C-alpha positions, 0 to 999 in steps of 0.5 A: 697534228695533235692526234695519234693513230690507232697503232701508235696508241697501241704502241704508246700503251704498251711502252707505258705498261712495260716501262713504267710501274703503277706507282711511277705512273701516279707520279707521271700524273702528278708531274703532268698536273693530273689527279691519278684517281680520275683514270679508273683502272685495275691494271697498268694497261688500263691506266695507260689506256685512260691516260692516252684517251685523256690526252687524245681527247683534250688534243694535248698528246704532245704534253704526255710524249714530251713528258715521257721523254724527260722520264724515259728517253727513247728514239721512238718517243722522239720521233712520236713527238715530231708528229704531234702538236706542242702543248703546255702541261697543267700548271699546279697551284695551291689554294688555300681557303678560309675554312674547310666547309667543302661539300665534296671534290666534285662540288669544288671542282665544278665551282672552279670550272664555273669560275674559270669558264672550263669543263669540270673535267679540265680541273684536277684536285690533286690533293687536299689537307685539313685545317685552313684547307689547302687544295692543290689544283692542276689547271690549264696554264691560261686558267691557272693564270686567271686563278692566281690573278683574282683579287684576294680574298675571293668569295667563290659561292660558299668558299672563300679563296684567300690565297693562291700560289703557283707550285714552283713558288712554294718552298721546297719543303712544301713541294716535297710534302705535296708530292709525298701526299700525292704519290704515297699510297702504301704504308708498312708497319716497319715505316712507323716502327723506326720511332723505336723505344724511349718516346713517350706513349702519346708521341708514338700515338701522334706519330702513327695518326700523323703519318696516316694523315699525310697518306690520306691527304692524297685522297681524303677530303677532310671535313671537321664538321664530320671528322672527330677531332683530338686536342692534345694538351702538354702539361709537362714542364718541358715542350713536347716534340711531334716527330712527324716527317717534315713533308707531313708537318708541312701539309698539316701545318704542324708546329715542331713541338707543343710548349708546356701549357700549350696544345694542338688540334688534330682531325682524327683522319682515320674516322670514327669507331672502336680503336685498340692499343695492344702489346705484341711482344714488346711492340705497342700496336694501334688497331684501326676501327676499319681498314683504309680503303685503297691501302687495306691497312688496319693497324699501325706499329708504333715502336717499343712500349714505353710508359715513362709519361702519364697520359689520359684520354677524356680524363681516363689513364691510356694504357694498352691493352685498351679499347676506346671509342671515337665518334664523329663530330666529337672532340676528345682531350688527349692530355700529357702529364695530367695534374 
């Protein structure tokens, strides 16, 4: 059988709540190819209940119990597994679209569901990344196979699919990048403060924005027609390194450095509004226009102040303390070593 009685469901909910933290439950969802945001919750107990209801409804309780045994071996779970039907968990695939004109997650989910002949709640969009949009999708194995077998490029209404890759065949760094983007949901200023002193002001600002990009890729669909953009020009005689974490570089397809005379274009993932640069003690702080939903982060500690490199934003010198507006749909030019 594939269903559990009410007593076993209650005991399983208790097991999840007691043996897993909320972050570990989110990781559990990732391993099972599920989007944890599909399970509304305020507590671990609610999260546990929603997970169990999902697997019970889809007759896939064996997938949940088998994964729990892998992560928390337990004799009771082993006995429970013998009571339910075996099943295969969702398969994760990376889908690359030719552009980022995505209306919304629900719209993309519905289009994929229609293509594969399944209900929309069986399509799990775990994460998205900007640029030539990368989407990490969780699907039942059979439907994942259909998606992988599509003749490419494939026109799915307004979306053009140019690449489909099973998660297991992605490079290890790309897999790590997706896992980080999906499961990392909090950020403290000490995380960014490790940049330390000695880096040019612009590099520190980029680090702050790029780390935020890696986090927000987990739950925010970036649409460039609405997001502000930042074009960074390196007019210095030497390459400008981008010391973002490797998983973030992988997700956002970032180079190791901007060569002399080169440039890169980035979405301003924290959106439109008035930003600020201040000095608190000897530490430079980037003030965001609003707290990030779900995280509550309103400022990023960028490290010790350094003014060694001249920087302009739209032709104006950028030095703290300073406030500057960023508007939706606009592109801003950040020039390092301006002439």
